[in-house]
N, C-alpha and C positions, 0 to 999 in steps of 0.2 A: 504493499499498501504505499508506504514511503518513497519508494522507487518511481511509481507512478505520479505522485504528486510533484515530485522534485521534476521528471520529465515533463508534464504540464506546464511546470513553473516555467521552466528552460523556452519551451514553444512560447510561450506567452511573451517571455521576456524578447526573444528574437522577433515575435511580430510587434511587440512594442517600438522595439529599436527599428524596425524598419518602415514603420509609421512616421515616427520621426525625422526619419532622413528625406522619405516623401514629403512632409508637410514643411520642409524648412527649405527655402531659398536665401542663401546666403552669397553677396557680392563683393568680392576685395576692392576696396576705395581708395586706399593709398597701402605703398610697400611697406613694411615694417624694417627697423635696422636694429643692431645691437650696438650699445657703447663701446668706445674703444679703451681699453682697461689694460694697465700694466701691472701683473700680478707677482710676486716674488715670494716663493715660499721654502720652508726648508722641511725636510725629513721629518716625519712623524715615527711614531711607536705605537702599536697595536697591545693591548694588555695581553698577558696570558693566563689561562685560567687550569686549575685542575679539577675535574669533577668526576664524582663517584655517584653513578646513578643505579637507582633497583631495576626490577625487572618484573613486566606484566606478561602473565599467561592469561591466555583466552580460553575457556574451556567451552563445550557443549554439552550440555544434559539433555533428558528426555524428561520431560514431566507431563500428569496424566492432570487435567483440570477439568471441574464440570463448564459445560458452555450453555446457554439457554438454547430451547428449540424454537424458532421462531418462522413462524409461515408469513409471507406475505404476499397480498392481492395485487395483481398492476391493474390499474383502470385506464381508462385514455380520457385526458380532459383537454380542451382547447384553451389557450393561452395567449395573451398578447403578448408578444416580444419586441425591445426596441430595436429600430433602424439603425444604420450609419450611412450617412451621404458624406464621402469625402471630395473635398476642394483644393488641390493641391494651389500654392502661389503661382502667378503668372511669372513667367522667365521674362527678363527685360529683352533678351535678345529675340522672342516671340512679339511683345510689344511692336517693336520695331516693324520687323516682318509685317505685320496685321496693317500697321500705321501706311506703310510705303503699297500697298495693295489698295 
């Protein structure tokens, strides 16, 4: 059940990122530049550590547990679901082509 939830969450995240990339139109209006910087550094020294750690052993045991006996009756129902209409931003190049026609 946890694996299914993780897969569904991953798929939703990928779809959300896809929509985010589709819905945003960014045009660069000015070039960026980094400042001129002169830097002088001397060598450093990383600390050293001695560590003693314990061990963890994972085991698997079989156990019998009582579970309820559940009967589920499925019924069909008609429900309203939300719709989704997506309008991406117009590209500036597309606007120029439309104006020239």
